[in-house]
C-alpha positions as CSV (number, residue, x, y, z in Angstrom):
1,M,-10.3,1.6,-15.1
2,A,-7.1,1.8,-17.1
3,I,-4.9,1.6,-14.1
4,C,-6.1,-1.6,-12.4
5,A,-3.7,-2.5,-9.5
6,L,-0.6,-1.7,-7.6
7,G,1.9,-4.2,-9.1
8,Y,5.1,-3.6,-7.2
9,L,7.2,-1.2,-5.1
10,G,10.8,-0.3,-5.2
11,I,12.8,1.0,-2.2
12,H,16.1,2.8,-2.2
13,S,18.1,1.2,0.7
14,D,21.6,-0.3,1.2
15,K,20.4,-2.2,4.3
16,L,19.9,-5.4,2.3
17,S,20.6,-7.8,5.2
18,E,18.2,-6.0,7.5
19,W,15.5,-5.9,4.7
20,S,16.1,-9.6,4.1
21,A,15.3,-10.5,7.7
22,F,12.4,-8.0,8.0
23,A,10.6,-8.9,4.7
24,G,11.2,-12.6,5.2
25,K,10.5,-13.2,8.9
26,I,8.1,-10.4,9.8
27,L,6.2,-9.9,6.5
28,A,6.6,-13.5,5.4
29,M,7.7,-12.7,1.9
30,Q,9.9,-15.0,-0.2
31,E,13.3,-13.6,-1.1
32,V,14.3,-14.4,-4.7
33,D,18.0,-14.6,-5.7
34,R,18.4,-12.2,-8.6
35,G,22.1,-11.6,-8.1
36,G,23.8,-8.3,-8.0
37,K,23.1,-5.7,-5.3
38,T,19.3,-5.8,-5.3
39,S,17.0,-7.8,-3.0
40,V,13.8,-9.0,-4.5
41,F,10.7,-10.5,-2.8
42,R,7.6,-12.4,-3.9
43,M,4.2,-12.5,-2.3
44,D,2.3,-14.8,-4.7
45,D,2.7,-16.1,-8.3
46,R,4.2,-12.9,-9.6
47,Q,7.9,-12.8,-10.4
48,Q,8.4,-9.9,-7.9
49,R,6.4,-7.5,-5.7
50,L,9.1,-5.7,-3.7
51,L,12.5,-4.6,-4.8
52,I,15.3,-3.1,-2.6
53,S,17.8,-1.3,-4.8
54,G,20.9,-1.6,-2.7
55,E,21.4,2.2,-3.1
56,K,21.5,4.7,-0.2
57,G,18.5,6.8,0.5
58,D,16.0,4.7,2.5
59,T,12.9,6.0,0.7
60,L,10.5,5.1,-2.1
61,A,12.3,4.5,-5.4
62,F,9.2,3.8,-7.6
63,M,5.7,2.6,-7.6
64,G,4.7,0.2,-10.3
65,W,1.0,0.3,-11.4
66,E,-0.6,-2.2,-13.8
67,V,-2.7,-1.1,-16.7
68,S,-5.5,-3.3,-18.2
69,H,-4.5,-3.0,-21.9
70,H,-1.4,-2.3,-23.9
71,D,-3.1,0.7,-25.5
72,D,-3.5,2.2,-22.1
73,L,0.2,3.0,-22.1
74,N,-0.2,5.2,-25.2
75,M,-3.3,6.8,-23.7
76,Y,-1.5,7.8,-20.5
77,A,1.6,8.9,-22.4
78,A,-0.5,11.3,-24.4
79,R,-2.5,12.5,-21.4
80,L,0.6,13.1,-19.3
81,D,2.3,15.0,-22.1
82,N,-0.7,17.2,-22.6
83,A,-0.7,17.9,-18.9
84,G,3.0,19.0,-19.0
85,Y,4.6,15.9,-17.5
86,P,7.5,14.3,-19.5
87,V,7.0,10.6,-20.1
88,F,9.8,8.0,-20.8
89,W,9.4,4.6,-22.3
90,G,11.1,2.0,-20.3
91,G,12.9,0.1,-23.1
92,R,13.5,-3.7,-23.3
93,E,16.2,-3.8,-20.6
94,L,14.2,-2.0,-17.9
95,A,11.0,-3.9,-18.8
96,D,12.9,-7.2,-18.5
97,R,14.2,-6.1,-15.0
98,R,10.6,-5.4,-14.0
99,F,9.4,-8.6,-15.6
100,V,6.7,-6.9,-17.7
101,D,6.0,-6.7,-21.4
102,E,6.2,-2.9,-21.7
103,M,6.2,0.1,-19.5
104,I,6.4,3.9,-19.2
105,W,7.6,6.0,-16.3
106,F,7.3,9.6,-15.2
107,L,7.5,11.8,-12.0
108,D,4.5,13.1,-10.1
109,P,4.4,16.7,-8.9
110,M,6.5,15.9,-5.8
111,G,9.1,14.0,-7.8
112,N,8.0,10.5,-6.9
113,R,8.7,8.0,-9.7
114,V,5.6,6.3,-11.1
115,E,5.8,3.4,-13.5
116,L,2.9,2.1,-15.6
117,V,3.3,-1.5,-16.7
118,F,1.5,-3.9,-19.0
119,N,1.3,-7.7,-18.6
120,P,3.5,-8.6,-15.5
121,M,5.0,-12.0,-15.7
122,L,4.2,-15.0,-13.6
123,S,6.6,-17.4,-12.0
124,S,6.7,-21.1,-12.8
125,D,7.9,-21.8,-9.3
126,P,5.4,-22.0,-6.4
127,F,5.4,-19.2,-3.8
128,V,7.2,-20.2,-0.6
129,P,6.7,-17.8,2.2
130,G,9.4,-16.7,4.6
131,R,7.5,-18.1,7.5
132,P,4.3,-20.3,7.6
133,I,1.3,-18.3,6.5
134,D,-1.9,-19.0,4.6
135,G,-1.0,-16.4,2.0
136,F,-1.6,-12.8,0.9
137,N,-4.8,-11.2,-0.5
138,T,-3.4,-10.1,-3.9
139,G,-4.6,-11.3,-7.3
140,P,-6.8,-8.7,-9.0
141,L,-6.6,-6.5,-5.9
142,G,-2.9,-6.0,-6.4
143,M,0.0,-6.0,-4.0
144,G,-1.7,-3.9,-1.3
145,H,-1.6,-0.1,-0.9
146,A,1.0,2.7,-0.8
147,V,0.7,5.9,1.2
148,L,2.7,9.1,0.7
149,H,3.4,12.1,2.9
150,V,2.3,15.2,0.9
151,D,3.2,18.8,1.5
152,N,0.6,20.2,-0.9
153,L,-2.7,18.3,-1.4
154,D,-3.9,21.0,-3.8
155,T,-1.2,19.9,-6.3
156,M,-1.1,16.2,-5.7
157,L,-4.9,15.5,-5.6
158,P,-5.6,16.7,-9.1
159,F,-2.6,14.8,-10.5
160,Y,-3.7,11.4,-9.2
161,R,-7.4,12.0,-9.5
162,D,-7.7,13.8,-12.8
163,V,-4.6,12.9,-14.7
164,L,-4.1,9.3,-13.7
165,G,-7.8,8.6,-13.1
166,F,-7.6,7.3,-9.5
167,N,-11.0,7.3,-7.9
168,V,-11.5,8.8,-4.5
169,S,-12.9,6.3,-1.9
170,D,-13.1,8.7,1.0
171,Y,-11.3,11.6,2.6
172,G,-10.8,13.1,6.0
173,L,-10.1,16.7,6.9
174,S,-9.3,16.4,10.6
175,P,-6.9,16.2,12.3
176,Y,-5.2,16.6,8.9
177,G,-6.1,16.1,5.3
178,M,-6.2,12.5,4.0
179,Y,-7.4,11.2,0.7
180,F,-7.8,7.5,-0.2
181,F,-8.1,6.2,-3.8
182,H,-9.3,2.9,-5.4
183,V,-8.3,1.4,-8.7
184,N,-10.1,-1.9,-8.2
185,G,-12.3,-3.5,-5.5
186,R,-9.7,-2.9,-2.7
187,H,-11.0,0.1,-0.7
188,H,-7.8,1.9,-1.4
189,S,-4.6,1.1,-3.3
190,F,-3.2,4.5,-2.8
191,A,-3.5,7.3,-0.3
192,M,-1.9,10.6,0.6
193,I,-1.6,12.3,4.0
194,G,-1.4,16.1,4.1
195,S,1.3,16.1,6.8
196,G,3.3,18.9,5.3
197,Q,6.1,16.6,4.7
198,Q,7.4,14.7,1.6
199,G,8.3,11.0,1.5
200,F,7.0,7.5,1.9
201,H,4.6,7.0,4.9
202,H,3.9,3.3,4.5
203,F,2.8,0.4,2.3
204,M,0.3,-2.3,3.3
205,V,0.2,-6.0,2.8
206,E,-3.0,-8.0,3.6
207,F,-2.9,-11.5,4.9
208,T,-5.7,-14.0,4.3
209,N,-5.6,-15.2,8.0
210,L,-5.8,-12.9,11.0
211,D,-3.5,-15.2,13.0
212,D,-0.7,-14.5,10.5
213,V,-1.0,-10.8,11.3
214,G,-1.0,-11.6,15.1
215,Q,2.0,-13.8,14.8
216,G,3.9,-11.2,12.8
217,Y,3.0,-8.7,15.5
218,D,4.6,-10.9,18.1
219,L,7.7,-11.5,16.0
220,A,8.0,-7.7,15.3
221,Q,7.9,-7.0,19.1
222,L,10.6,-9.6,19.7
223,Q,13.1,-8.0,17.4
224,D,16.3,-6.9,19.1
225,K,15.6,-3.2,18.6
226,E,14.3,-0.4,20.7
227,D,11.7,0.8,18.2
228,T,9.8,-1.9,16.3
229,I,6.1,-1.1,16.5
230,A,4.9,2.3,15.2
231,Y,1.1,1.7,15.6
232,T,-0.3,-0.9,17.9
233,L,-2.9,-3.4,16.8
234,G,-6.2,-1.7,15.8
235,R,-9.0,-1.4,13.3
236,H,-9.4,1.4,10.7
237,T,-12.7,3.2,10.2
238,N,-12.7,3.5,6.5
239,D,-11.5,0.2,5.1
240,H,-12.2,-1.9,8.3
241,M,-8.7,-3.3,8.2
242,T,-7.4,-4.9,11.4
243,S,-3.7,-4.2,11.4
244,Y,-0.5,-3.0,13.0
245,Y,2.3,-0.9,11.7
246,A,6.0,-1.8,12.1
247,Y,9.1,0.2,11.4
248,T,11.0,-1.0,8.3
249,P,14.8,-1.0,8.2
250,S,14.5,2.2,6.2
251,G,12.5,4.0,8.9
252,F,9.1,4.3,7.2
253,F,6.3,1.9,8.1
254,V,4.7,-1.3,6.8
255,E,1.1,-2.0,7.7
256,S,0.3,-5.7,8.1
257,G,-3.5,-6.2,7.9
258,W,-6.4,-8.6,7.5
259,G,-10.1,-8.2,6.6
260,G,-10.0,-5.1,4.4
261,L,-13.2,-3.8,2.8
262,V,-13.8,-4.8,-0.8
263,I,-16.1,-2.3,-2.6
264,D,-18.0,-2.2,-5.9
265,P,-16.1,0.5,-7.9
266,D,-19.1,1.0,-10.2
267,T,-21.5,2.0,-7.4
268,W,-19.2,3.3,-4.7
269,E,-19.7,7.0,-3.7
270,P,-16.8,9.0,-2.3
271,H,-17.5,10.6,1.1
272,E,-15.9,12.4,4.0
273,T,-15.1,10.5,7.1
274,T,-15.2,12.3,10.4
275,L,-14.6,9.6,13.0
276,G,-10.9,9.7,12.7
277,P,-8.6,6.9,11.3
278,S,-9.4,4.1,13.8
279,F,-12.3,2.5,15.7
280,W,-9.9,1.3,18.3
281,G,-6.2,0.6,18.8
282,H,-3.6,2.0,16.4
283,E,-1.9,3.9,19.2
284,R,0.7,6.0,17.4
285,L,3.7,5.1,19.4
286,Y,6.0,7.2,17.1
287,L,4.1,10.4,17.9
288,P,4.8,12.6,20.9
289,E,1.9,13.0,23.3
290,D,1.4,16.7,22.2
291,G,2.2,16.0,18.6
292,G,-1.1,14.5,17.6
293,R,-1.1,11.3,19.6
294,K,-3.4,12.6,22.3
295,R,-5.9,14.0,19.7
296,L,-6.1,10.7,17.8
297,R,-6.6,8.8,21.0
298,E,-9.5,11.2,21.9
299,M,-11.1,10.6,18.5
300,R,-11.0,6.8,19.1
301,L,-12.5,7.1,22.6
302,K,-15.2,9.3,21.3
303,A,-16.1,6.8,18.6
304,A,-16.2,4.1,21.3
305,A,-18.5,6.2,23.5
306,E,-20.8,6.8,20.6
307,G,-20.8,3.1,19.6
308,H,-19.3,3.4,16.2
309,R,-18.0,0.2,14.7
310,A,-17.6,-1.8,11.5
311,P,-20.6,-4.0,10.4
312,P,-20.7,-7.4,12.0
313,V,-19.5,-10.2,9.7
314,I,-23.0,-11.6,9.5
315,D,-24.3,-8.2,8.2
316,C,-21.4,-7.6,5.9
317,P,-22.7,-7.5,2.3
318,W,-19.3,-7.2,0.6
319,L,-18.1,-10.4,2.3
320,Y,-21.2,-12.4,1.6
321,G,-21.2,-11.1,-2.0
322,A,-17.6,-12.4,-2.4
323,L,-18.5,-15.7,-0.8
324,K,-21.5,-16.1,-3.1
325,K,-19.4,-15.4,-6.2
326,A,-16.9,-18.0,-5.0
327,R,-19.5,-20.8,-4.9
């Protein structure tokens, strides 16, 4: 796969102090002093994973996707141009600000800025989390995943699947259209929700220890704010992630998770999921009762009544395959 990982995310927001507290204390990221009016955060040995621009807007500014080889940038530039999407080369100044060797950028059909980058730089300083955690599941799996609200799946699906080459992991058609895409072994690094809206739905970070998720959940609930938790603790049906969703200072969500499914991209077959988004939990506190919340709860209760669940750890081939490789 030419695009191999979600490298970083940029957010338009002038709520820098709020983001500093949220990303550091709740998400356990390390804030890096870059100067100026931008807040930058690390999650691992990369120079940066999350950038808050200091500009008004409170929405997604850009998604940075890594490519495997330098020539992939030329390939994508030609492919996008042939498909009618203008492509811009980042230039040395922008590449330096992103801490990459080279990059291109363009807009998707809904106007979201997408950046393709080659050879992101590593930091010589060790990662120091904002609160004690065992770490994040990143490396070749990338930063995590990003999910967009989409008002027209018929336009967005061909762009990411056919032009950018993202691979469909699974999709759901009820209670609304959802498509999940992989670019590496992570079950999905990108997804789109056919909500009829436009904008950023959430991004996900995956911890290596379930307790780090639970402690973040406690800390998020103890914030001195009325609305802190958007989805209660629960487990997803498609990627088996145990997680909760919290409101960010910008109003969209961040999913903090553990135990996500790792697939074999060479053998994985896309399929429709009909159980609904979650085996249990994930009560959508942000939704009104008659605005989808009741329907999603009924789907979870139906799944429970029928005995649907993720494979037990002892029967989990992807986990034992990973452990075997690590020996």
